C-alpha positions as CSV (number, residue, x, y, z in Angstrom):
1,M,55.7,98.6,62.9
2,A,58.3,98.9,65.7
3,R,59.6,102.5,65.4
4,I,60.7,102.7,69.0
5,I,62.8,100.2,70.9
6,T,63.1,100.6,74.6
7,I,65.9,98.7,76.4
8,A,65.9,97.9,80.1
9,R,69.0,96.1,81.3
10,K,70.8,94.7,84.3
11,M,74.1,96.3,85.0
12,G,76.9,94.7,83.0
13,S,74.6,92.8,80.6
14,G,75.6,94.9,77.6
15,G,72.2,96.6,77.1
16,K,73.9,99.9,76.0
17,T,76.2,98.1,73.6
18,I,73.2,96.2,72.1
19,G,71.3,99.4,71.8
20,K,74.1,101.0,69.8
21,M,74.3,98.0,67.5
22,L,70.6,98.3,66.9
23,S,71.0,102.0,66.1
24,Q,73.7,101.4,63.5
25,E,71.8,98.5,61.9
26,L,68.4,100.1,61.8
27,G,69.4,103.7,61.4
28,Y,67.4,104.7,64.6
29,K,68.7,107.5,66.8
30,Y,70.2,106.3,70.1
31,Y,69.3,107.9,73.4
32,D,70.7,107.3,76.8
33,K,72.4,110.0,78.8
34,E,71.4,112.4,76.0
35,L,67.9,112.4,77.6
36,I,69.3,114.4,80.6
37,K,70.5,117.2,78.4
38,L,67.3,117.3,76.5
39,A,65.2,117.4,79.7
40,S,67.4,120.1,81.1
41,D,66.9,122.2,77.9
42,E,63.2,121.6,78.0
43,S,62.7,122.5,81.7
44,G,65.4,125.1,82.2
45,I,66.6,123.0,85.2
46,N,70.3,122.5,85.5
47,E,71.6,119.1,84.3
48,R,73.2,118.6,87.7
49,F,69.8,118.0,89.2
50,F,68.8,115.4,86.7
51,E,72.2,113.6,87.1
52,L,71.6,113.3,90.9
53,V,68.4,111.3,90.4
54,D,69.2,109.6,87.1
55,E,67.6,106.1,87.3
56,K,67.4,106.4,91.1
57,I,65.4,108.2,93.8
58,K,67.1,110.0,96.6
59,N,64.9,108.7,99.3
60,P,63.8,105.2,98.4
61,G,62.2,104.6,101.8
62,F,59.7,107.4,101.3
63,F,56.7,108.0,99.0
64,R,56.2,104.3,98.0
65,R,53.2,104.8,95.7
66,K,52.2,102.8,92.8
67,G,51.8,104.4,89.4
68,V,53.4,107.6,90.5
69,Y,54.0,108.8,86.9
70,K,51.0,110.8,85.7
71,G,52.8,113.0,83.2
72,A,51.9,116.4,84.8
73,L,54.6,119.0,84.7
74,L,54.9,121.6,87.5
75,D,55.3,125.3,86.8
76,P,58.7,126.9,87.5
77,D,57.2,128.8,90.5
78,H,56.0,125.7,92.2
79,P,57.9,124.7,95.3
80,D,58.4,121.2,94.0
81,F,59.6,122.2,90.6
82,T,63.0,120.5,91.1
83,S,61.6,117.5,93.0
84,D,62.5,114.0,92.0
85,G,59.0,113.4,90.6
86,N,59.0,116.5,88.4
87,L,62.5,115.8,87.1
88,F,61.3,112.3,86.2
89,N,58.2,113.7,84.5
90,Y,60.4,116.1,82.4
91,Q,62.5,113.1,81.2
92,A,59.3,111.2,80.5
93,E,58.0,114.1,78.5
94,I,61.1,114.1,76.4
95,I,60.8,110.3,75.8
96,R,57.2,110.9,74.6
97,Q,58.3,113.7,72.3
98,L,61.0,111.6,70.8
99,A,58.7,108.7,70.2
100,D,56.4,111.0,68.3
101,K,59.2,112.6,66.3
102,E,61.5,109.8,65.0
103,P,62.5,106.1,65.2
104,A,64.6,105.7,68.3
105,I,66.4,103.4,70.7
106,I,65.8,104.5,74.3
107,V,67.8,103.0,77.1
108,G,66.5,102.8,80.6
109,R,64.5,105.5,82.5
110,C,61.3,103.5,82.6
111,A,60.7,104.1,78.9
112,D,58.9,100.8,78.6
113,Y,56.3,102.0,81.0
114,I,56.1,105.5,79.7
115,L,55.5,104.2,76.2
116,K,53.5,101.1,77.2
117,D,50.4,102.1,75.2
118,R,52.2,102.8,71.9
119,E,51.6,100.1,69.4
120,D,54.8,101.1,67.5
121,A,57.0,100.5,70.6
122,F,59.0,97.3,71.2
123,H,60.2,96.7,74.7
124,V,63.3,94.6,75.5
125,F,64.9,93.5,78.8
126,V,68.6,92.4,78.6
127,H,70.0,90.2,81.4
128,A,72.8,87.8,82.1
129,D,74.0,85.8,85.1
130,E,76.1,87.5,87.8
131,S,79.4,85.9,86.9
132,F,79.2,87.1,83.3
133,R,78.3,90.6,84.3
134,A,80.9,90.8,87.1
135,E,83.7,89.9,84.7
136,R,82.3,92.3,82.1
137,I,82.2,95.3,84.3
138,V,85.8,94.7,85.5
139,T,86.9,94.5,81.9
140,K,85.0,97.6,80.9
141,Y,85.2,99.8,83.9
142,G,88.2,98.5,85.8
143,E,88.6,97.4,89.4
144,S,87.3,99.4,92.4
145,E,87.3,99.2,96.2
146,K,83.9,97.4,96.0
147,S,83.6,93.9,94.7
148,P,82.1,93.5,91.2
149,E,79.2,91.7,92.8
150,S,78.5,94.5,95.2
151,R,78.6,97.0,92.4
152,L,76.1,95.0,90.4
153,N,73.8,94.5,93.3
154,E,73.9,98.2,94.3
155,K,73.2,99.5,90.8
156,D,70.4,97.0,90.1
157,K,68.8,97.7,93.4
158,R,68.6,101.4,92.5
159,R,67.1,100.6,89.2
160,R,64.6,98.2,90.7
161,V,63.5,100.7,93.4
162,N,63.3,103.6,90.9
163,Y,61.2,101.5,88.5
164,Q,58.8,100.3,91.1
165,H,58.5,103.8,92.6
166,Y,57.5,105.4,89.3
167,T,55.6,102.6,87.6
168,G,54.1,100.4,90.3
169,R,55.5,97.4,88.4
170,T,58.3,95.0,89.2
171,W,61.5,95.6,87.3
172,G,62.7,92.7,85.2
173,M,59.4,90.8,85.2
174,A,59.0,89.2,81.7
175,Q,55.4,90.2,81.3
176,N,56.5,93.9,81.2
177,Y,58.5,93.4,78.0
178,D,58.0,92.1,74.5
179,L,61.3,90.2,74.6
180,C,63.9,89.2,77.2
181,V,67.3,88.2,76.0
182,D,70.2,86.6,77.9
183,S,73.4,88.3,76.6
184,G,75.6,86.0,78.6
185,T,74.3,82.9,76.7
186,L,73.6,84.5,73.3
187,G,76.3,87.2,73.1
188,E,75.6,90.8,72.3
189,E,75.7,90.4,68.5
190,Q,73.2,87.6,68.4
191,C,70.9,89.5,70.8
192,A,71.1,92.5,68.5
193,D,70.4,90.3,65.4
194,I,67.3,88.8,67.1
195,I,65.9,92.2,67.8
196,V,66.7,93.5,64.3
197,N,65.0,90.5,62.7
198,I,61.9,91.0,64.8
199,V,61.7,94.8,64.0
200,K,62.3,94.3,60.3
201,N,59.6,91.5,60.2
202,S,57.2,93.9,61.9
203,Q,57.6,96.3,59.1
204,K,56.4,93.9,56.4
């Protein structure tokens, strides 16, 4: 039975919107930015530190190691207590706790990797072509000095580097997920419907 749904997504593909649709339809709790607050409360580290490294690493050119995430949490008196790696591990610990606690939709933050060994987790990747995503982010977030394409590429690069850094896997590769959906072709509602049907069928 799929109690946990993780959603990885390309920027502008509507992954968050689809996640919220799933939450309403299935009655699962929805977690995205809320994970930062929970990790801050768990660790005692100010939320600001988590926000600075949220789905990105500060120095992507350094410490390129595969499978960095091991789950170990550092003590408060350790000199690396507020390091990128320890901040990631605290968020990962929250994700693991939530998966044990209740049915949930978890967006981003390498949740598919963190929960990869759980039989009750269903992992989704949401994507769409660049023109669809570019138009969508302008509609949703407005214009900026950077072109929509530059904004998409910059955000997706951060997610890709972050994911590879902590998992040793390639972000967006189909074999890392149970389902990949094209929201530009299918539309957000149909993507959500497909996922809901799969989850409900898994409960039979």
